All heavy atoms as a GROMACS GRO file, in nm:
protein
  548
    1MET      N    1   5.839  -1.007   0.236
    1MET     CA    2   5.924  -1.003   0.121
    1MET      C    3   6.066  -0.961   0.158
    1MET      O    4   6.159  -1.004   0.096
    1MET     CB    5   5.870  -0.906   0.016
    1MET     CG    6   5.734  -0.941  -0.041
    1MET     SD    7   5.708  -1.097  -0.126
    1MET     CE    8   5.847  -1.122  -0.226
    2CYS      N    9   6.078  -0.875   0.258
    2CYS     CA   10   6.212  -0.828   0.295
    2CYS      C   11   6.278  -0.920   0.398
    2CYS      O   12   6.396  -0.907   0.426
    2CYS     CB   13   6.206  -0.686   0.348
    2CYS     SG   14   6.120  -0.670   0.504
    3GLY      N   15   6.201  -1.013   0.454
    3GLY     CA   16   6.258  -1.108   0.548
    3GLY      C   17   6.241  -1.069   0.694
    3GLY      O   18   6.276  -1.147   0.783
    4ARG      N   19   6.189  -0.951   0.721
    4ARG     CA   20   6.168  -0.910   0.860
    4ARG      C   21   6.052  -0.989   0.920
    4ARG      O   22   5.953  -1.017   0.854
    4ARG     CB   23   6.137  -0.763   0.870
    4ARG     CG   24   6.256  -0.676   0.847
    4ARG     CD   25   6.225  -0.535   0.887
    4ARG     NE   26   6.342  -0.452   0.869
    4ARG     CZ   27   6.341  -0.324   0.877
    4ARG    NH1   28   6.229  -0.260   0.903
    4ARG    NH2   29   6.451  -0.255   0.860
    5VAL      N   30   6.065  -1.022   1.044
    5VAL     CA   31   5.961  -1.096   1.116
    5VAL      C   32   5.873  -0.994   1.188
    5VAL      O   33   5.923  -0.896   1.244
    5VAL     CB   34   6.025  -1.193   1.217
    5VAL    CG1   35   5.918  -1.268   1.294
    5VAL    CG2   36   6.118  -1.290   1.145
    6PHE      N   37   5.742  -1.017   1.185
    6PHE     CA   38   5.650  -0.927   1.254
    6PHE      C   39   5.547  -1.010   1.327
    6PHE      O   40   5.518  -1.123   1.288
    6PHE     CB   41   5.584  -0.828   1.157
    6PHE     CG   42   5.516  -0.892   1.039
    6PHE    CD1   43   5.382  -0.928   1.045
    6PHE    CD2   44   5.585  -0.916   0.923
    6PHE    CE1   45   5.319  -0.987   0.938
    6PHE    CE2   46   5.523  -0.974   0.814
    6PHE     CZ   47   5.390  -1.010   0.821
    7PRO      N   48   5.490  -0.956   1.436
    7PRO     CA   49   5.392  -1.031   1.515
    7PRO      C   50   5.267  -1.063   1.434
    7PRO      O   51   5.229  -0.986   1.344
    7PRO     CB   52   5.356  -0.936   1.630
    7PRO     CG   53   5.466  -0.836   1.634
    7PRO     CD   54   5.521  -0.826   1.495
    8GLU      N   55   5.205  -1.176   1.465
    8GLU     CA   56   5.082  -1.215   1.396
    8GLU      C   57   4.976  -1.109   1.418
    8GLU      O   58   4.961  -1.055   1.526
    8GLU     CB   59   5.032  -1.349   1.449
    8GLU     CG   60   4.916  -1.404   1.372
    8GLU     CD   61   4.876  -1.542   1.418
    8GLU    OE1   62   4.959  -1.613   1.476
    8GLU    OE2   63   4.758  -1.577   1.396
    9GLY      N   64   4.902  -1.077   1.312
    9GLY     CA   65   4.799  -0.974   1.319
    9GLY      C   66   4.849  -0.838   1.277
    9GLY      O   67   4.771  -0.745   1.266
   10GLN      N   68   4.977  -0.825   1.253
   10GLN     CA   69   5.033  -0.699   1.206
   10GLN      C   70   5.091  -0.719   1.067
   10GLN      O   71   5.103  -0.831   1.019
   10GLN     CB   72   5.141  -0.650   1.301
   10GLN     CG   73   5.087  -0.611   1.436
   10GLN     CD   74   5.195  -0.550   1.523
   10GLN    OE1   75   5.310  -0.539   1.484
   10GLN    NE2   76   5.156  -0.513   1.644
   11GLY      N   77   5.123  -0.612   1.002
   11GLY     CA   78   5.179  -0.621   0.868
   11GLY      C   79   5.068  -0.642   0.766
   11GLY      O   80   4.949  -0.635   0.796
   12ILE      N   81   5.108  -0.667   0.643
   12ILE     CA   82   5.016  -0.690   0.533
   12ILE      C   83   5.043  -0.828   0.478
   12ILE      O   84   5.155  -0.858   0.436
   12ILE     CB   85   5.035  -0.584   0.423
   12ILE    CG1   86   5.010  -0.445   0.479
   12ILE    CG2   87   4.945  -0.613   0.304
   12ILE    CD1   88   5.053  -0.333   0.388
   13VAL      N   89   4.941  -0.915   0.480
   13VAL     CA   90   4.956  -1.051   0.429
   13VAL      C   91   4.854  -1.072   0.318
   13VAL      O   92   4.735  -1.050   0.336
   13VAL     CB   93   4.934  -1.156   0.542
   13VAL    CG1   94   4.949  -1.296   0.486
   13VAL    CG2   95   5.033  -1.133   0.655
   14ILE      N   96   4.904  -1.113   0.200
   14ILE     CA   97   4.819  -1.142   0.086
   14ILE      C   98   4.836  -1.290   0.055
   14ILE      O   99   4.945  -1.336   0.023
   14ILE     CB  100   4.858  -1.057  -0.036
   14ILE    CG1  101   4.845  -0.909  -0.003
   14ILE    CG2  102   4.772  -1.094  -0.156
   14ILE    CD1  103   4.899  -0.817  -0.108
   15ASN      N  104   4.725  -1.364   0.065
   15ASN     CA  105   4.728  -1.508   0.041
   15ASN      C  106   4.643  -1.538  -0.082
   15ASN      O  107   4.523  -1.514  -0.082
   15ASN     CB  108   4.674  -1.583   0.163
   15ASN     CG  109   4.699  -1.731   0.154
   15ASN    OD1  110   4.739  -1.783   0.050
   15ASN    ND2  111   4.676  -1.799   0.264
   16THR      N  112   4.706  -1.592  -0.188
   16THR     CA  113   4.634  -1.623  -0.311
   16THR      C  114   4.599  -1.770  -0.321
   16THR      O  115   4.544  -1.813  -0.420
   16THR     CB  116   4.717  -1.584  -0.434
   16THR    OG1  117   4.835  -1.664  -0.436
   16THR    CG2  118   4.753  -1.438  -0.434
   17GLY      N  119   4.630  -1.847  -0.221
   17GLY     CA  120   4.607  -1.991  -0.226
   17GLY      C  121   4.735  -2.063  -0.261
   17GLY      O  122   4.775  -2.157  -0.195
   18GLU      N  123   4.801  -2.018  -0.368
   18GLU     CA  124   4.928  -2.077  -0.409
   18GLU      C  125   5.046  -2.011  -0.338
   18GLU      O  126   5.142  -2.076  -0.301
   18GLU     CB  127   4.948  -2.060  -0.560
   18GLU     CG  128   4.843  -2.128  -0.644
   18GLU     CD  129   4.861  -2.095  -0.791
   18GLU    OE1  130   4.961  -2.029  -0.828
   18GLU    OE2  131   4.773  -2.133  -0.869
   19VAL      N  132   5.036  -1.879  -0.322
   19VAL     CA  133   5.147  -1.800  -0.270
   19VAL      C  134   5.098  -1.711  -0.158
   19VAL      O  135   4.988  -1.657  -0.164
   19VAL     CB  136   5.207  -1.712  -0.383
   19VAL    CG1  137   5.319  -1.625  -0.330
   19VAL    CG2  138   5.255  -1.796  -0.498
   20GLU      N  139   5.180  -1.695  -0.057
   20GLU     CA  140   5.150  -1.600   0.051
   20GLU      C  141   5.258  -1.494   0.051
   20GLU      O  142   5.376  -1.524   0.064
   20GLU     CB  143   5.146  -1.670   0.186
   20GLU     CG  144   5.109  -1.576   0.298
   20GLU     CD  145   5.099  -1.646   0.432
   20GLU    OE1  146   4.992  -1.702   0.459
   20GLU    OE2  147   5.200  -1.643   0.506
   21LEU      N  148   5.217  -1.369   0.032
   21LEU     CA  149   5.310  -1.257   0.036
   21LEU      C  150   5.291  -1.187   0.170
   21LEU      O  151   5.180  -1.149   0.206
   21LEU     CB  152   5.281  -1.159  -0.078
   21LEU     CG  153   5.290  -1.216  -0.219
   21LEU    CD1  154   5.242  -1.112  -0.320
   21LEU    CD2  155   5.430  -1.259  -0.251
   22ALA      N  156   5.399  -1.170   0.243
   22ALA     CA  157   5.393  -1.106   0.374
   22ALA      C  158   5.484  -0.984   0.375
   22ALA      O  159   5.603  -0.993   0.343
   22ALA     CB  160   5.435  -1.204   0.483
   23PHE      N  161   5.427  -0.870   0.409
   23PHE     CA  162   5.500  -0.744   0.416
   23PHE      C  163   5.492  -0.692   0.558
   23PHE      O  164   5.385  -0.688   0.616
   23PHE     CB  165   5.440  -0.641   0.320
   23PHE     CG  166   5.427  -0.690   0.179
   23PHE    CD1  167   5.305  -0.736   0.131
   23PHE    CD2  168   5.536  -0.693   0.094
   23PHE    CE1  169   5.293  -0.781   0.001
   23PHE    CE2  170   5.524  -0.738  -0.036
   23PHE     CZ  171   5.402  -0.782  -0.083
   24HIS      N  172   5.605  -0.650   0.614
   24HIS     CA  173   5.604  -0.604   0.754
   24HIS      C  174   5.548  -0.463   0.766
   24HIS      O  175   5.508  -0.422   0.875
   24HIS     CB  176   5.744  -0.612   0.814
   24HIS     CG  177   5.836  -0.503   0.772
   24HIS    ND1  178   5.901  -0.502   0.651
   24HIS    CD2  179   5.871  -0.389   0.835
   24HIS    CE1  180   5.974  -0.393   0.642
   24HIS    NE2  181   5.958  -0.322   0.751
   25SER      N  182   5.542  -0.388   0.655
   25SER     CA  183   5.490  -0.252   0.661
   25SER      C  184   5.435  -0.211   0.525
   25SER      O  185   5.460  -0.277   0.424
   25SER     CB  186   5.600  -0.154   0.701
   25SER     OG  187   5.697  -0.146   0.598
   26SER      N  188   5.364  -0.100   0.523
   26SER     CA  189   5.311  -0.050   0.396
   26SER      C  190   5.424  -0.004   0.306
   26SER      O  191   5.415  -0.013   0.183
   26SER     CB  192   5.212   0.064   0.420
   26SER     OG  193   5.275   0.170   0.488
   27LYS      N  194   5.533   0.044   0.364
   27LYS     CA  195   5.649   0.087   0.285
   27LYS      C  196   5.710  -0.032   0.211
   27LYS      O  197   5.746  -0.023   0.094
   27LYS     CB  198   5.753   0.151   0.377
   27LYS     CG  199   5.873   0.206   0.306
   27LYS     CD  200   5.968   0.273   0.404
   27LYS     CE  201   6.091   0.324   0.332
   27LYS     NZ  202   6.184   0.388   0.424
   28CYS      N  203   5.717  -0.145   0.278
   28CYS     CA  204   5.769  -0.267   0.218
   28CYS      C  205   5.676  -0.314   0.105
   28CYS      O  206   5.721  -0.353  -0.003
   28CYS     CB  207   5.782  -0.375   0.325
   28CYS     SG  208   5.854  -0.530   0.269
   29ALA      N  209   5.545  -0.307   0.126
   29ALA     CA  210   5.448  -0.347   0.024
   29ALA      C  211   5.455  -0.253  -0.096
   29ALA      O  212   5.448  -0.298  -0.211
   29ALA     CB  213   5.307  -0.348   0.083
   30ALA      N  214   5.471  -0.124  -0.071
   30ALA     CA  215   5.481  -0.027  -0.180
   30ALA      C  216   5.607  -0.050  -0.262
   30ALA      O  217   5.605  -0.038  -0.385
   30ALA     CB  218   5.480   0.115  -0.124
   31ARG      N  219   5.716  -0.085  -0.198
   31ARG     CA  220   5.841  -0.115  -0.269
   31ARG      C  221   5.823  -0.236  -0.360
   31ARG      O  222   5.867  -0.236  -0.475
   31ARG     CB  223   5.953  -0.140  -0.169
   31ARG     CG  224   6.088  -0.149  -0.233
   31ARG     CD  225   6.202  -0.151  -0.133
   31ARG     NE  226   6.155  -0.154   0.005
   31ARG     CZ  227   6.210  -0.225   0.100
   31ARG    NH1  228   6.314  -0.300   0.076
   31ARG    NH2  229   6.163  -0.223   0.222
   32PHE      N  230   5.754  -0.339  -0.310
   32PHE     CA  231   5.726  -0.457  -0.392
   32PHE      C  232   5.637  -0.422  -0.511
   32PHE      O  233   5.662  -0.464  -0.624
   32PHE     CB  234   5.659  -0.567  -0.307
   32PHE     CG  235   5.615  -0.684  -0.388
   32PHE    CD1  236   5.705  -0.779  -0.432
   32PHE    CD2  237   5.481  -0.700  -0.421
   32PHE    CE1  238   5.665  -0.888  -0.507
   32PHE    CE2  239   5.439  -0.808  -0.497
   32PHE     CZ  240   5.531  -0.902  -0.539
   33LEU      N  241   5.533  -0.341  -0.488
   33LEU     CA  242   5.443  -0.301  -0.595
   33LEU      C  243   5.517  -0.223  -0.703
   33LEU      O  244   5.497  -0.245  -0.822
   33LEU     CB  245   5.328  -0.217  -0.538
   33LEU     CG  246   5.226  -0.167  -0.639
   33LEU    CD1  247   5.159  -0.284  -0.712
   33LEU    CD2  248   5.123  -0.081  -0.572
   34LYS      N  249   5.607  -0.133  -0.662
   34LYS     CA  250   5.686  -0.056  -0.758
   34LYS      C  251   5.773  -0.150  -0.842
   34LYS      O  252   5.781  -0.136  -0.964
   34LYS     CB  253   5.772   0.047  -0.687
   34LYS     CG  254   5.849   0.136  -0.782
   34LYS     CD  255   5.932   0.237  -0.706
   34LYS     CE  256   6.011   0.329  -0.794
   34LYS     NZ  257   6.071   0.277  -0.912
   35MET      N  258   5.838  -0.246  -0.777
   35MET     CA  259   5.921  -0.343  -0.851
   35MET      C  260   5.836  -0.426  -0.945
   35MET      O  261   5.877  -0.455  -1.058
   35MET     CB  262   5.996  -0.434  -0.753
   35MET     CG  263   6.108  -0.366  -0.681
   35MET     SD  264   6.203  -0.463  -0.560
   35MET     CE  265   6.148  -0.627  -0.573
   36LEU      N  266   5.716  -0.465  -0.903
   36LEU     CA  267   5.626  -0.543  -0.986
   36LEU      C  268   5.588  -0.466  -1.111
   36LEU      O  269   5.587  -0.520  -1.222
   36LEU     CB  270   5.502  -0.582  -0.906
   36LEU     CG  271   5.398  -0.666  -0.978
   36LEU    CD1  272   5.455  -0.804  -1.011
   36LEU    CD2  273   5.274  -0.682  -0.893
   37ILE      N  274   5.558  -0.337  -1.095
   37ILE     CA  275   5.521  -0.255  -1.210
   37ILE      C  276   5.640  -0.233  -1.302
   37ILE      O  277   5.628  -0.240  -1.424
   37ILE     CB  278   5.460  -0.121  -1.162
   37ILE    CG1  279   5.324  -0.147  -1.100
   37ILE    CG2  280   5.451  -0.020  -1.276
   37ILE    CD1  281   5.262  -0.028  -1.034
   38ASP      N  282   5.758  -0.208  -1.244
   38ASP     CA  283   5.877  -0.185  -1.325
   38ASP      C  284   5.920  -0.308  -1.404
   38ASP      O  285   5.963  -0.298  -1.518
   38ASP     CB  286   5.994  -0.140  -1.237
   38ASP     CG  287   5.976   0.002  -1.184
   38ASP    OD1  288   5.892   0.075  -1.238
   38ASP    OD2  289   6.047   0.038  -1.088
   39LYS      N  290   5.909  -0.425  -1.344
   39LYS     CA  291   5.963  -0.546  -1.405
   39LYS      C  292   5.856  -0.641  -1.458
   39LYS      O  293   5.887  -0.744  -1.515
   39LYS     CB  294   6.050  -0.622  -1.303
   39LYS     CG  295   6.170  -0.542  -1.260
   39LYS     CD  296   6.254  -0.618  -1.161
   39LYS     CE  297   6.371  -0.531  -1.117
   39LYS     NZ  298   6.460  -0.600  -1.028
   40GLY      N  299   5.728  -0.606  -1.440
   40GLY     CA  300   5.619  -0.695  -1.478
   40GLY      C  301   5.595  -0.697  -1.628
   40GLY      O  302   5.644  -0.613  -1.704
   41HIS      N  303   5.516  -0.794  -1.672
   41HIS     CA  304   5.477  -0.803  -1.812
   41HIS      C  305   5.383  -0.687  -1.844
   41HIS      O  306   5.303  -0.645  -1.761
   41HIS     CB  307   5.406  -0.936  -1.840
   41HIS     CG  308   5.496  -1.053  -1.828
   41HIS    ND1  309   5.591  -1.082  -1.923
   41HIS    CD2  310   5.507  -1.148  -1.733
   41HIS    CE1  311   5.656  -1.192  -1.886
   41HIS    NE2  312   5.608  -1.233  -1.770
   42LYS      N  313   5.390  -0.639  -1.965
   42LYS     CA  314   5.310  -0.524  -2.005
   42LYS      C  315   5.161  -0.550  -1.990
   42LYS      O  316   5.086  -0.462  -1.951
   42LYS     CB  317   5.341  -0.484  -2.149
   42LYS     CG  318   5.478  -0.424  -2.165
   42LYS     CD  319   5.504  -0.382  -2.307
   42LYS     CE  320   5.644  -0.324  -2.318
   42LYS     NZ  321   5.674  -0.279  -2.451
   43GLU      N  322   5.116  -0.673  -2.018
   43GLU     CA  323   4.974  -0.705  -2.007
   43GLU      C  324   4.927  -0.696  -1.862
   43GLU      O  325   4.819  -0.645  -1.833
   43GLU     CB  326   4.945  -0.846  -2.061
   43GLU     CG  327   4.974  -0.864  -2.208
   43GLU     CD  328   5.120  -0.898  -2.236
   43GLU    OE1  329   5.190  -0.948  -2.144
   43GLU    OE2  330   5.165  -0.875  -2.348
   44VAL      N  331   5.009  -0.746  -1.771
   44VAL     CA  332   4.974  -0.742  -1.629
   44VAL      C  333   4.971  -0.599  -1.578
   44VAL      O  334   4.879  -0.559  -1.506
   44VAL     CB  335   5.072  -0.828  -1.546
   44VAL    CG1  336   5.047  -0.814  -1.398
   44VAL    CG2  337   5.065  -0.973  -1.589
   45VAL      N  338   5.069  -0.521  -1.618
   45VAL     CA  339   5.077  -0.382  -1.574
   45VAL      C  340   4.958  -0.303  -1.627
   45VAL      O  341   4.893  -0.229  -1.553
   45VAL     CB  342   5.211  -0.318  -1.616
   45VAL    CG1  343   5.211  -0.169  -1.588
   45VAL    CG2  344   5.326  -0.386  -1.546
   46SER      N  345   4.926  -0.321  -1.756
   46SER     CA  346   4.814  -0.245  -1.812
   46SER      C  347   4.681  -0.288  -1.749
   46SER      O  348   4.594  -0.204  -1.725
   46SER     CB  349   4.809  -0.260  -1.964
   46SER     OG  350   4.787  -0.393  -2.001
   47ALA      N  351   4.665  -0.417  -1.719
   47ALA     CA  352   4.543  -0.463  -1.653
   47ALA      C  353   4.534  -0.404  -1.512
   47ALA      O  354   4.426  -0.364  -1.467
   47ALA     CB  355   4.540  -0.616  -1.647
   48SER      N  356   4.646  -0.396  -1.444
   48SER     CA  357   4.649  -0.338  -1.309
   48SER      C  358   4.613  -0.190  -1.312
   48SER      O  359   4.539  -0.141  -1.227
   48SER     CB  360   4.787  -0.356  -1.246
   48SER     OG  361   4.819  -0.492  -1.237
   49LEU      N  362   4.665  -0.119  -1.411
   49LEU     CA  363   4.635   0.024  -1.422
   49LEU      C  364   4.488   0.046  -1.458
   49LEU      O  365   4.426   0.140  -1.409
   49LEU     CB  366   4.726   0.089  -1.526
   49LEU     CG  367   4.874   0.094  -1.486
   49LEU    CD1  368   4.957   0.150  -1.601
   49LEU    CD2  369   4.895   0.174  -1.360
   50ARG      N  370   4.431  -0.042  -1.540
   50ARG     CA  371   4.288  -0.033  -1.572
   50ARG      C  372   4.205  -0.051  -1.446
   50ARG      O  373   4.109   0.023  -1.420
   50ARG     CB  374   4.249  -0.141  -1.674
   50ARG     CG  375   4.230  -0.088  -1.813
   50ARG     CD  376   4.164  -0.188  -1.905
   50ARG     NE  377   4.209  -0.326  -1.892
   50ARG     CZ  378   4.311  -0.380  -1.958
   50ARG    NH1  379   4.382  -0.307  -2.041
   50ARG    NH2  380   4.344  -0.507  -1.940
   51LEU      N  381   4.242  -0.149  -1.364
   51LEU     CA  382   4.172  -0.174  -1.239
   51LEU      C  383   4.183  -0.053  -1.146
   51LEU      O  384   4.085  -0.012  -1.084
   51LEU     CB  385   4.228  -0.298  -1.170
   51LEU     CG  386   4.171  -0.331  -1.032
   51LEU    CD1  387   4.021  -0.358  -1.042
   51LEU    CD2  388   4.242  -0.450  -0.972
   52ALA      N  389   4.301   0.007  -1.140
   52ALA     CA  390   4.320   0.125  -1.055
   52ALA      C  391   4.230   0.239  -1.101
   52ALA      O  392   4.169   0.309  -1.019
   52ALA     CB  393   4.466   0.169  -1.058
   53ARG      N  394   4.218   0.259  -1.232
   53ARG     CA  395   4.130   0.365  -1.284
   53ARG      C  396   3.984   0.336  -1.250
   53ARG      O  397   3.908   0.426  -1.214
   53ARG     CB  398   4.147   0.378  -1.436
   53ARG     CG  399   4.273   0.448  -1.474
   53ARG     CD  400   4.279   0.478  -1.623
   53ARG     NE  401   4.416   0.485  -1.663
   53ARG     CZ  402   4.479   0.393  -1.736
   53ARG    NH1  403   4.416   0.287  -1.779
   53ARG    NH2  404   4.606   0.408  -1.767
   54GLU      N  405   3.943   0.209  -1.263
   54GLU     CA  406   3.805   0.172  -1.230
   54GLU      C  407   3.776   0.198  -1.082
   54GLU      O  408   3.671   0.251  -1.048
   54GLU     CB  409   3.781   0.024  -1.261
   54GLU     CG  410   3.776  -0.007  -1.409
   54GLU     CD  411   3.766  -0.157  -1.435
   54GLU    OE1  412   3.739  -0.234  -1.342
   54GLU    OE2  413   3.786  -0.196  -1.551
   55LEU      N  414   3.870   0.162  -0.996
   55LEU     CA  415   3.852   0.186  -0.852
   55LEU      C  416   3.845   0.336  -0.823
   55LEU      O  417   3.765   0.380  -0.740
   55LEU     CB  418   3.965   0.121  -0.773
   55LEU     CG  419   3.966  -0.030  -0.772
   55LEU    CD1  420   4.092  -0.082  -0.703
   55LEU    CD2  421   3.843  -0.085  -0.702
   56GLU      N  422   3.927   0.413  -0.891
   56GLU     CA  423   3.928   0.558  -0.872
   56GLU      C  424   3.793   0.617  -0.913
   56GLU      O  425   3.738   0.703  -0.844
   56GLU     CB  426   4.040   0.619  -0.956
   56GLU     CG  427   4.066   0.764  -0.928
   56GLU     CD  428   4.188   0.813  -1.003
   56GLU    OE1  429   4.180   0.826  -1.127
   56GLU    OE2  430   4.290   0.837  -0.938
   57GLU      N  431   3.737   0.571  -1.026
   57GLU     CA  432   3.607   0.619  -1.072
   57GLU      C  433   3.496   0.581  -0.973
   57GLU      O  434   3.408   0.662  -0.943
   57GLU     CB  435   3.576   0.563  -1.210
   57GLU     CG  436   3.659   0.623  -1.320
   57GLU     CD  437   3.632   0.559  -1.455
   57GLU    OE1  438   3.526   0.496  -1.472
   57GLU    OE2  439   3.719   0.571  -1.543
   58THR      N  440   3.502   0.458  -0.922
   58THR     CA  441   3.402   0.413  -0.826
   58THR      C  442   3.408   0.499  -0.699
   58THR      O  443   3.303   0.540  -0.646
   58THR     CB  444   3.425   0.265  -0.790
   58THR    OG1  445   3.420   0.188  -0.910
   58THR    CG2  446   3.321   0.215  -0.693
   59LEU      N  447   3.528   0.526  -0.649
   59LEU     CA  448   3.542   0.610  -0.531
   59LEU      C  449   3.490   0.751  -0.557
   59LEU      O  450   3.424   0.811  -0.471
   59LEU     CB  451   3.688   0.616  -0.487
   59LEU     CG  452   3.742   0.490  -0.422
   59LEU    CD1  453   3.892   0.504  -0.398
   59LEU    CD2  454   3.672   0.463  -0.291
   60LYS      N  455   3.516   0.804  -0.675
   60LYS     CA  456   3.469   0.937  -0.710
   60LYS      C  457   3.316   0.941  -0.713
   60LYS      O  458   3.255   1.035  -0.661
   60LYS     CB  459   3.525   0.978  -0.846
   60LYS     CG  460   3.492   1.118  -0.887
   60LYS     CD  461   3.556   1.151  -1.020
   60LYS     CE  462   3.517   1.289  -1.068
   60LYS     NZ  463   3.574   1.319  -1.200
   61GLU      N  464   3.254   0.838  -0.771
   61GLU     CA  465   3.108   0.831  -0.776
   61GLU      C  466   3.048   0.822  -0.637
   61GLU      O  467   2.949   0.888  -0.605
   61GLU     CB  468   3.063   0.712  -0.860
   61GLU     CG  469   3.090   0.727  -1.008
   61GLU     CD  470   3.066   0.600  -1.086
   61GLU    OE1  471   3.022   0.499  -1.026
   61GLU    OE2  472   3.092   0.600  -1.207
   62GLU      N  473   3.107   0.740  -0.550
   62GLU     CA  474   3.057   0.727  -0.413
   62GLU      C  475   3.072   0.857  -0.337
   62GLU      O  476   2.986   0.895  -0.257
   62GLU     CB  477   3.128   0.613  -0.342
   62GLU     CG  478   3.086   0.476  -0.391
   62GLU     CD  479   3.152   0.363  -0.316
   62GLU    OE1  480   3.211   0.387  -0.208
   62GLU    OE2  481   3.145   0.250  -0.365
   63LYS      N  482   3.183   0.926  -0.360
   63LYS     CA  483   3.206   1.054  -0.292
   63LYS      C  484   3.100   1.155  -0.335
   63LYS      O  485   3.050   1.234  -0.254
   63LYS     CB  486   3.346   1.104  -0.324
   63LYS     CG  487   3.395   1.214  -0.237
   63LYS     CD  488   3.540   1.246  -0.269
   63LYS     CE  489   3.599   1.334  -0.164
   63LYS     NZ  490   3.740   1.364  -0.189
   64GLU      N  491   3.066   1.155  -0.465
   64GLU     CA  492   2.965   1.248  -0.514
   64GLU      C  493   2.828   1.217  -0.454
   64GLU      O  494   2.750   1.307  -0.425
   64GLU     CB  495   2.958   1.242  -0.666
   64GLU     CG  496   3.076   1.305  -0.736
   64GLU     CD  497   3.073   1.288  -0.886
   64GLU    OE1  498   2.978   1.227  -0.938
   64GLU    OE2  499   3.168   1.334  -0.950
   65LYS      N  500   2.796   1.089  -0.434
   65LYS     CA  501   2.670   1.050  -0.374
   65LYS      C  502   2.659   1.097  -0.231
   65LYS      O  503   2.551   1.133  -0.184
   65LYS     CB  504   2.652   0.898  -0.378
   65LYS     CG  505   2.623   0.842  -0.516
   65LYS     CD  506   2.611   0.692  -0.509
   65LYS     CE  507   2.596   0.629  -0.646
   65LYS     NZ  508   2.592   0.483  -0.640
   66LEU      N  509   2.771   1.096  -0.159
   66LEU     CA  510   2.771   1.133  -0.018
   66LEU      C  511   2.778   1.282   0.004
   66LEU      O  512   2.748   1.331   0.114
   66LEU     CB  513   2.888   1.066   0.054
   66LEU     CG  514   2.882   0.914   0.064
   66LEU    CD1  515   3.010   0.861   0.128
   66LEU    CD2  516   2.761   0.870   0.145
   67SER      N  517   2.819   1.357  -0.098
   67SER     CA  518   2.832   1.502  -0.080
   67SER      C  519   2.694   1.567  -0.069
   67SER      O  520   2.597   1.520  -0.126
   67SER     CB  521   2.911   1.565  -0.196
   67SER     OG  522   2.836   1.553  -0.315
   68LYS      N  523   2.689   1.677   0.005
   68LYS     CA  524   2.563   1.749   0.024
   68LYS      C  525   2.526   1.818  -0.107
   68LYS      O  526   2.608   1.875  -0.175
   68LYS     CB  527   2.576   1.854   0.132
   68LYS     CG  528   2.576   1.798   0.270
   68LYS     CD  529   2.573   1.911   0.370
   68LYS     CE  530   2.558   1.860   0.509
   68LYS     NZ  531   2.552   1.969   0.607
   69LYS      N  532   2.399   1.813  -0.136
   69LYS     CA  533   2.348   1.882  -0.254
   69LYS      C  534   2.263   2.000  -0.209
   69LYS      O  535   2.171   1.985  -0.131
   69LYS     CB  536   2.267   1.784  -0.340
   69LYS     CG  537   2.353   1.673  -0.394
   69LYS     CD  538   2.275   1.585  -0.488
   69LYS     CE  539   2.362   1.486  -0.556
   69LYS     NZ  540   2.408   1.374  -0.485
   70ILE      N  541   2.298   2.115  -0.258
   70ILE     CA  542   2.227   2.236  -0.215
   70ILE      C  543   2.131   2.278  -0.324
   70ILE      O  544   2.152   2.274  -0.437
   70ILE     CB  545   2.327   2.351  -0.186
   70ILE    CG1  546   2.419   2.306  -0.074
   70ILE    CG2  547   2.254   2.478  -0.152
   70ILE    CD1  548   2.529   2.403  -0.044
   0.00000   0.00000   0.00000
């Protein structure tokens, strides 16, 4: 997204079939995500936040399963 070139196998590449987004670093990807949230449609942003909450709950449940029970 920023135009920097990076070696194949490095960076973050998201391919949706129609569009390929290539980020040279996680900082570059985070900057794009922030811009997407700031400028995105409210429906897309709210759906993304719902997904983030679901993932957070799933991770919390898995962590509880792995924790030792005394």
